[in-house]
ZAVO-625046 format. One record per residue (C-alpha): y, z, x. Coordinates in steps of 0.5 Angstrom, whole numbers, padded with zeros to 4 digits, always signed. Layout:
YZX
...
end
This chain:
+0007-0005+0066
+0002+0001+0064
+0002+0005+0058
+0000+0012+0058
-0005+0013+0051
-0007+0019+0047
-0013+0020+0043
-0013+0026+0037
-0020+0026+0033
-0026+0023+0037
-0030+0021+0031
-0033+0015+0029
-0027+0010+0028
-0024+0012+0035
-0030+0009+0039
-0028+0002+0036
-0020+0003+0039
-0023+0006+0045
-0028+0001+0046
-0022-0004+0046
-0017+0000+0050
-0022+0002+0055
-0022-0006+0057
-0014-0007+0058
-0012-0006+0064
-0004-0005+0062
-0008+0001+0059
-0009+0008+0061
-0013+0013+0057
-0009+0019+0059
-0012+0024+0054
-0017+0026+0049
-0016+0031+0043
-0021+0034+0039
-0021+0041+0035
-0029+0041+0038
-0027+0041+0045
-0034+0037+0047
-0033+0032+0043
-0026+0031+0047
-0030+0032+0054
-0035+0026+0051
-0030+0021+0050
-0027+0022+0057
-0033+0021+0061
-0035+0014+0057
-0029+0012+0056
-0024+0014+0062
-0030+0015+0067
-0027+0023+0067
-0021+0023+0069
-0016+0024+0063
-0015+0031+0061
-0019+0035+0054
-0014+0038+0049
-0016+0041+0043
-0009+0042+0041
-0005+0036+0039
+0001+0040+0039
+0000+0042+0047
-0003+0035+0048
+0004+0031+0046
+0009+0037+0050
+0005+0037+0056
+0004+0029+0058
+0008+0024+0058
+0005+0020+0054
+0007+0013+0051
+0003+0013+0045
-0002+0017+0041
-0008+0015+0036
-0009+0019+0031
-0016+0017+0028
-0018+0023+0024
-0020+0024+0016
-0015+0024+0011
-0016+0031+0009
-0014+0033+0017
-0008+0030+0017
-0002+0036+0018
+0004+0034+0023
+0002+0029+0028
+0006+0023+0026
+0012+0029+0026
+0011+0032+0032
+0009+0026+0035
+0016+0023+0034
+0020+0029+0036
+0016+0027+0043
+0019+0020+0043
+0011+0018+0044
+0009+0012+0039
+0004+0012+0034
-0002+0009+0032
-0005+0012+0026
-0012+0010+0021
-0012+0009+0014
-0011+0013+0010
-0004+0016+0013
-0005+0022+0008
-0008+0024+0001
-0001+0025-0002
+0006+0021-0002
+0010+0027+0000
+0006+0027+0007
+0007+0020+0007
+0014+0020+0006
+0014+0026+0011
+0011+0021+0016
+0016+0015+0015
+0021+0019+0016
+0020+0022+0022
+0019+0015+0025
+0025+0013+0023
+0029+0018+0025
+0026+0018+0032
+0025+0011+0032
+0019+0010+0035
+0013+0004+0034
+0009+0006+0029
+0002+0001+0027
-0002+0003+0021
-0010+0000+0023
-0010-0005+0017
-0013-0010+0021
-0015-0015+0015
-0008-0017+0016
-0010-0021+0023
-0015-0025+0020
-0014-0031+0022
-0016-0035+0015
-0012-0030+0012
-0006-0031+0017
-0006-0038+0015
-0006-0037+0009
+0000-0032+0010
+0004-0038+0014
+0003-0043+0008
+0006-0038+0004
+0012-0036+0008
+0013-0044+0009
+0013-0044+0002
+0006-0049+0002
+0002-0045-0002
+0006-0044-0008
+0006-0037-0012
+0001-0033-0012
-0002-0033-0019
-0009-0029-0018
-0012-0026-0013
-0020-0023-0013
-0023-0019-0009
-0029-0015-0009
-0032-0010-0003
-0040-0009-0003
-0044-0003+0001
-0049+0002+0000
-0048+0008+0005
-0047+0016+0004
-0043+0016+0010
-0040+0023+0012
-0041+0029+0008
-0033+0030+0008
-0033+0022+0005
-0038+0024+0000
-0032+0029-0002
-0026+0027-0006
-0022+0033-0005
-0023+0031+0003
-0023+0023+0003
-0019+0021-0004
-0025+0017-0006
-0027+0010-0005
-0022+0007-0007
-0017+0011-0003
-0020+0012+0004
-0025+0004+0004
-0022-0001-0001
-0014+0001+0001
-0016-0005+0006
-0017-0010+0000
-0011-0007-0004
-0007-0008+0002
-0009-0014+0003
-0006-0015-0004
+0000-0014-0002
+0000-0017+0004
-0002-0024+0001
+0000-0024-0006
+0006-0019-0007
+0008-0013-0009
+0004-0010-0015
+0008-0007-0021
+0002-0004-0025
-0004-0002-0025
-0010-0001-0030
-0016+0001-0026
-0024+0005-0029
-0028+0008-0024
-0034+0012-0024
-0040+0016-0020
-0046+0012-0023
-0051+0012-0018
-0050+0018-0014
-0050+0024-0019
-0056+0028-0016
-0054+0027-0009
-0050+0034-0008
-0044+0034-0005
-0042+0027-0007
-0036+0027-0012
-0033+0021-0010
-0033+0014-0015
-0038+0009-0013
-0036+0003-0018
-0029+0002-0019
-0025-0004-0023
-0018-0005-0022
-0013-0010-0026
-0006-0011-0022
+0000-0015-0025
+0005-0017-0019
+0012-0016-0020
+0012-0023-0019
+0008-0025-0025
+0001-0026-0022
-0005-0023-0024
-0010-0019-0019
-0018-0016-0020
-0021-0012-0014
-0028-0009-0015
-0032-0005-0011
-0038-0001-0011
-0042+0004-0006
-0049+0002-0008
-0050-0005-0007
-0055-0008+0000
-0057-0002+0003
-0052-0001+0011
-0048-0008+0010
-0040-0008+0008
-0039-0014+0005
-0032-0016+0003
-0029-0023+0000
-0023-0026-0003
-0021-0032-0008
-0014-0034-0009
-0010-0038-0014
-0004-0041-0012
+0001-0046-0015
-0002-0052-0010
-0008-0048-0006
-0015-0046-0010
-0017-0041-0002
-0025-0038-0003
-0025-0033+0003
-0032-0031+0005
-0029-0026+0010
-0021-0025+0013
-0023-0030+0019
-0026-0035+0015
-0024-0039+0008
-0024-0046+0005
-0017-0048+0003
-0016-0053-0002
-0010-0057-0004
-0009-0057-0012
-0003-0062-0012
-0007-0066-0008
-0014-0070-0008
-0020-0065-0007
-0022-0069+0000
-0017-0066+0004
-0021-0059+0004
-0019-0055+0011
-0025-0050+0013
-0021-0044+0018
-0027-0041+0022
-0026-0036+0027
-0030-0030+0030
-0024-0027+0031
-0024-0019+0034
-0019-0016+0029
-0020-0009+0032
-0017-0012+0038
-0011-0016+0035
-0009-0010+0031
-0009-0006+0038
-0005-0012+0041
+0000-0012+0037
+0001-0005+0038
+0002-0005+0045
+0006-0011+0045
+0011-0009+0041
+0011-0003+0046
+0012-0007+0051
+0017-0013+0049
+0021-0008+0043
+0019-0012+0037
+0017-0010+0030
+0009-0009+0028
+0005-0012+0023
+0004-0006+0020
+0009+0000+0021
+0008+0006+0017
+0012+0005+0011
+0006-0001+0011
+0002+0005+0010
+0005+0008+0005
+0006+0003+0000
-0001+0002+0000
-0003+0009+0000
+0002+0009-0006
-0002+0003-0009
-0009+0006-0008
-0005+0013-0011
-0003+0009-0018
-0010+0006-0019
-0013+0013-0018
-0009+0016-0022
-0010+0011-0027
-0017+0012-0028
-0016+0019-0029
-0011+0019-0034
-0015+0012-0037
-0008+0007-0038
-0004+0003-0034
+0000+0005-0029
+0007+0004-0025
+0006+0003-0018
+0011+0008-0015
+0012+0005-0008
+0015+0008-0002
end
């Protein structure tokens, strides 16, 4: 079974997905769409040897092409009704995070996907890390015990694209970028009940058009009673993107250097029983394979659009907490 795939938004993150998909025999990259036609033509030449069709209007592409799935790789501010239109045409959707900049739009996407019964996948690839998966299995099997503490940090130093620096277009660093770690907090520690967040632009005040925060710290209270803290900055080591997390559960202490690599130490057994999980797994490939397999086998995806909406609600709650300088209840889906 060969799946015909379309792409909406031929920008940076789309390259990562197309590099993976273009090497899969069970995939045909059938059409590319971008409001800048030259970008779509470039993707066609690069990833489909010029054999795909090119569009500047996504609605026309979805109506004309017989697609099995479409990838929506647009900046947050550029989302309109791509998901809803794809759903109406029976086309499965892979969408990059954050899925929207407000919950009204996110709920519209969720409703359309549910109403038309399409498969959806949000690009939370860290959920597929080998060490993350190992910990998740231990939680599900009751070996880890409830999580009492979740600590995560994200360090980078880059001006990124002009739209990213504009809070009205990206939502800010927490909403657009650190959402990956907020999503992991939900995936690994449970649903947060409330957040208290502080954020500021301390290092980029003199950069024209830079209105997003470059430092943030958020305290999370999980519904089961555990606590979490997520810190981030965009003024650390230039051109390095570093994320780490530590988890303390009833029976375990785990130190993650990234989603693939961690040291697990049982705290209800002798310390000598440490386990090191180490992997070089391609997480972009993994999130794509999960999506395509779900379409072929009619099984659920790991990150359906409901998960994208819930994690969006969490980061929007964190931003609102910082703006209002108070603890904020997480609204949820």
